[in-house]
C-alpha positions, 0 to 999 in steps of 0.5 A: 148957487151964484157961482161965477160962470163967466169963464164958461163963455171962453170954454164954450168957444173951444167946445164949439170948435170941438163940436165940428169934429165931434158931430159925426161921432158924438153920442146921440143920447144927448146926456141930459146935463141937469140940475138942482132946485132953488129955494122959495120965499119966506111966507110966500104966495099970500096975496091980499086978504091973507096978510095976517096969515103970515107971521113969525109965530110970535103971536099966539092966538090959537091958530096952527103955526105951520112952518114950510120950506120953499115958496110953492109949498107955502102957497099950497099950504096957505090955499088950504089953511087960509086965515085959520093958520099962520104960515112961515116959509123957511127957505128964502127966494133965490136960495138953493134948497138942496144946500140951504143952511138953516139960520138961528132964526129958523130954529126959533121959528121951528121952536114955536111951530106946531108942525113942519110941512116939507117936500121931502125926497131929499129936497131940503138939505139939512132943514129936517135935521134942524127941525128934529132938534127944534120942533116942539113935537118932532113927530109932526114933520110931514113930507109931501112927496113921500106921501104922493109917489112911491117906487120908481115906475117911470109911468107913475113913480119917482123919476131919476135923471142926470142930476138925480141919478138912481145910483145916489138914491135921490129922485127928482123932487120937483113933483109940484110942477105937475098940477095934479101932484100939487092937488095931492099935496093940498089934500095931504095938507088938508088931512094934516091940518084937520088932524091937529085942528078938527074943529075946522075940518069943514073949513079946510075941506071947503078951502081944499075944494076951491083950490082943487077946482082951480088946479083942475082948470089949470091942468086942463088949460095946459093940456089944451094949450100945449097942443098949440106948440108944434110937435117938433118944438116940444123939447125942453132944455133948462138950467135946472132940471125941475120939469120932469113930472110936468113933462111926464104929465103933458108928454113933453121931451126934456132934453136936459139941463145945465147943472149936473148932479154934483151941483158943479158946473158942467164939463166941457164934454157935457157942453159939447154934447148939448150943443150938438144935440140942440143943433141936431134937434133944432131946438128953438129955445132954451130956458134959464131961471129968473133966480139964477142967471146963467152965462153958460146958457147965454153962450150955448144960445150964441153957439146954437142960435136957440133963443135964450129965455131967462125968466122960467120959474120953478120955485119962486112965484112972480111979482112982489111978496103981496102981489096977487100973482105971487102964488103957486098957480101964478108961477105956473101960469106965467111959466106956460105963457113964457114957454109956449110962446117961445116954442111957437105956441100960445097959452091963451087958455092958461092965461085965463086961469085965476092966479090969486089964493082961493082960501078964506 
């Protein structure tokens, strides 16, 4: 969603003036101004040694051909399937997965695919409809989030917020930002691959076990490193609300995000509320997206004095396509280094977690 935001800088000047009058009477709820999800990368998160697992499915060598959607999911699938499968991610990096419109080439890919593994929870827009029309077996559409959480218990179920309100019936879909949910995703993938390729069940299990061990190490490292951030700084404001499940896991406070539920720009009142809350809570840093630059966040930073960090990621792994760090784990490791450093802590343990794919 690369809509122009330059006019918001001017609006924020007016909003900042209004803040002076609104501070004493503004609501302390700090209504979170949240989000949409951005798309991943085609056949992403591969790294050296697995390049032949990326393919457009034109070759037919007996391996399962697995279509995926956003890049973190592609990376998780590849860590379980390894060189035994072919993986093709449909949604490119830098594309909003909620509003992504499939291309003719996607229909061609799905026509060759043995299955589609997607996030679900209404993340991928019209992708499922195109898959139902083109996948050789429409029954082989698998939804990770829908098999990971159920219900809306705030402690264990799906979460709702400003960008994903309960009234719309669509929960926050970004489960993969919690490493333990990513582990559940990987286990689901293991089961689905085994179901359709039972001869390699032991291989998928071994790949899963290696990947799960790294995910446990990542979870443990984040749990330790988060304690280096002063308690008063454990607050998160982002452009897009993709951190709800991460925050629940690590006891963090998500103040909100800029992008509202209708995927439009925030209102002047939303901005006034955010500026007021940031000043009141003395938030040291606010976080944008590597994929979606935000002049709105830049203006909020100028008005509040909070440092603006623009390189946080939620579904676009770092580095070039074949870099070893262009993986799901590489993305979270880099995020923790950026976030904890900006908030006064350190990600020293997390930085030691291996980021490359573990599958064989």
